[in-house]
VMD Tcl script that draws the C-alpha trace (Angstrom):
set ca {
  {-29.27 -21.57 44.38}
  {-32.65 -23.12 43.76}
  {-35.20 -23.91 46.47}
  {-37.99 -26.38 45.95}
  {-40.99 -26.65 48.24}
  {-43.14 -29.74 48.13}
  {-46.38 -30.59 49.90}
  {-47.84 -34.05 50.37}
  {-51.35 -34.91 51.41}
  {-52.07 -37.94 53.54}
  {-55.04 -40.11 52.75}
  {-57.93 -38.81 54.73}
  {-60.25 -41.41 56.08}
  {-63.52 -40.64 57.68}
  {-61.98 -41.41 61.12}
  {-58.92 -39.23 61.49}
  {-57.45 -35.82 60.78}
  {-55.82 -34.96 57.47}
  {-51.97 -35.06 57.57}
  {-49.99 -32.46 55.64}
  {-46.19 -32.61 55.32}
  {-44.06 -29.75 54.02}
  {-40.37 -30.03 53.11}
  {-37.87 -27.52 51.77}
  {-35.07 -28.87 49.59}
  {-32.13 -26.65 48.64}
  {-30.17 -27.52 45.51}
  {-26.86 -25.74 44.93}
  {-25.49 -25.57 41.44}
  {-21.97 -24.39 40.79}
  {-21.16 -23.02 37.39}
  {-17.56 -23.78 36.53}
  {-15.60 -21.66 34.13}
  {-14.90 -23.25 30.78}
  {-11.44 -24.82 30.63}
  {-8.68 -22.77 29.08}
  {-8.43 -23.43 25.37}
  {-5.68 -23.17 22.83}
  {-6.74 -21.76 19.48}
  {-3.88 -20.66 17.25}
  {-4.35 -19.14 13.81}
  {-1.53 -18.74 11.30}
  {-2.25 -16.01 8.79}
  {-0.54 -13.70 6.29}
  {1.71 -16.52 5.09}
  {3.99 -15.24 2.33}
  {7.45 -15.66 0.85}
  {10.14 -13.09 0.27}
  {13.58 -13.48 -1.27}
  {16.28 -14.56 1.14}
  {19.83 -13.20 1.15}
  {20.99 -16.28 -0.72}
  {19.44 -16.86 -4.18}
  {19.29 -20.56 -3.30}
  {16.77 -19.90 -0.49}
  {13.33 -18.43 0.19}
  {12.07 -16.86 3.40}
  {8.55 -17.73 4.47}
  {6.95 -15.20 6.83}
  {3.68 -15.41 8.73}
  {1.67 -14.04 11.61}
  {0.46 -16.09 14.59}
  {-2.76 -15.05 16.33}
  {-3.69 -16.55 19.70}
  {-7.49 -16.75 19.68}
  {-7.54 -18.96 22.79}
  {-8.21 -17.82 26.33}
  {-4.77 -18.57 27.75}
  {-1.34 -17.24 26.79}
  {0.96 -19.52 24.80}
  {4.73 -19.66 24.67}
  {7.53 -21.66 23.12}
  {5.64 -22.35 19.90}
  {7.52 -23.67 16.91}
  {6.15 -23.41 13.39}
  {6.54 -26.21 10.87}
  {6.47 -24.92 7.30}
  {5.90 -27.38 4.47}
  {6.73 -26.41 0.88}
  {4.19 -28.09 -1.42}
  {4.03 -28.78 -5.13}
  {0.91 -28.34 -7.28}
  {-0.30 -31.81 -6.25}
  {-0.03 -30.98 -2.52}
  {3.04 -33.17 -1.99}
  {5.57 -31.99 0.58}
  {8.84 -31.14 -1.18}
  {10.58 -29.72 1.88}
  {9.72 -29.16 5.52}
  {11.39 -27.04 8.18}
  {10.53 -26.38 11.83}
  {11.49 -23.09 13.46}
  {13.13 -22.99 16.89}
  {10.62 -22.22 19.67}
  {9.61 -18.56 19.76}
  {11.16 -16.76 22.70}
  {8.05 -14.72 23.44}
  {4.71 -15.39 25.09}
  {1.68 -14.64 22.93}
  {-1.11 -13.07 24.98}
  {-4.57 -14.65 25.07}
  {-7.59 -13.38 23.15}
  {-5.90 -11.82 20.12}
  {-2.21 -11.61 20.98}
  {0.06 -11.78 17.94}
  {3.60 -12.71 16.96}
  {5.44 -13.19 13.68}
  {7.71 -15.96 12.47}
  {10.05 -16.62 9.60}
  {11.56 -19.79 8.19}
  {14.22 -20.15 5.50}
  {13.86 -23.02 3.05}
  {15.70 -24.06 -0.09}
  {14.38 -22.40 -3.26}
  {12.65 -24.91 -5.50}
  {10.79 -23.91 -8.69}
  {8.34 -26.80 -8.16}
  {6.99 -25.18 -4.95}
  {3.55 -23.67 -5.52}
  {2.27 -23.21 -1.97}
  {3.16 -23.42 1.70}
  {1.41 -25.02 4.64}
  {2.21 -23.98 8.23}
  {1.35 -25.64 11.55}
  {2.02 -24.40 15.09}
  {3.66 -26.92 17.42}
  {3.54 -26.63 21.21}
  {6.51 -27.88 23.20}
  {5.44 -29.70 26.36}
  {7.68 -30.61 29.29}
  {10.72 -28.95 27.74}
  {12.53 -28.88 31.07}
  {12.16 -32.60 31.70}
  {14.31 -34.13 29.02}
  {13.52 -33.92 25.34}
  {10.51 -31.92 24.18}
  {7.27 -33.64 23.34}
  {5.46 -31.97 20.51}
  {1.74 -31.49 20.20}
  {-0.04 -29.65 17.40}
  {-1.94 -26.59 18.61}
  {-5.56 -26.32 17.65}
  {-6.62 -25.57 14.12}
  {-3.43 -24.06 12.82}
  {-3.16 -24.55 9.10}
  {-2.50 -21.86 6.56}
  {-1.63 -22.16 2.91}
  {-0.38 -19.57 0.49}
  {-0.12 -19.70 -3.28}
  {3.41 -18.37 -3.63}
  {4.21 -18.79 -7.30}
  {2.37 -18.52 -10.57}
  {1.42 -22.06 -11.63}
  {1.74 -21.19 -15.34}
  {5.26 -19.83 -15.24}
  {6.73 -21.04 -11.95}
  {7.86 -17.47 -11.38}
  {7.55 -15.64 -8.10}
  {4.08 -14.18 -7.57}
  {3.72 -10.46 -6.98}
  {4.54 -9.65 -3.40}
}
mol new
graphics top color blue
foreach p $ca { graphics top sphere $p radius 0.5 }
foreach p [lrange $ca 0 end-1] q [lrange $ca 1 end] { graphics top cylinder $p $q radius 0.2 }
display resetview
């Protein structure tokens, strides 16, 4: 709360008394909390062999850096060639866990077809909104990109894991 006090002086003429007016004005200022934010980071993106030799598993870690918990995130993983073109894309089912605010973590995995032209992966978190009112609407969550050089560009072989 801030209080201001002001004083005004009337014009004094030679004939009358001087008039002084005093007022107190109170100004209330409310500080509102910052709105809850979503800030998702995908890190530790890597591939491992899948059970089938025709597939690769892409694993990663999700970190919730925002100030509210998040749930029902899906992760879209894009397999990219050396020019950055998407060769294959897959979206995971929504995670069945809530990721706590301010540093909570979860892991994900996605299985994609093995392709020797794949040199890196790109992952994006997708929030599902209004899932219980018909079909899900998808909205990307914050700054959520991660890439990983998965194969040696010279040989096309799997990089050391």
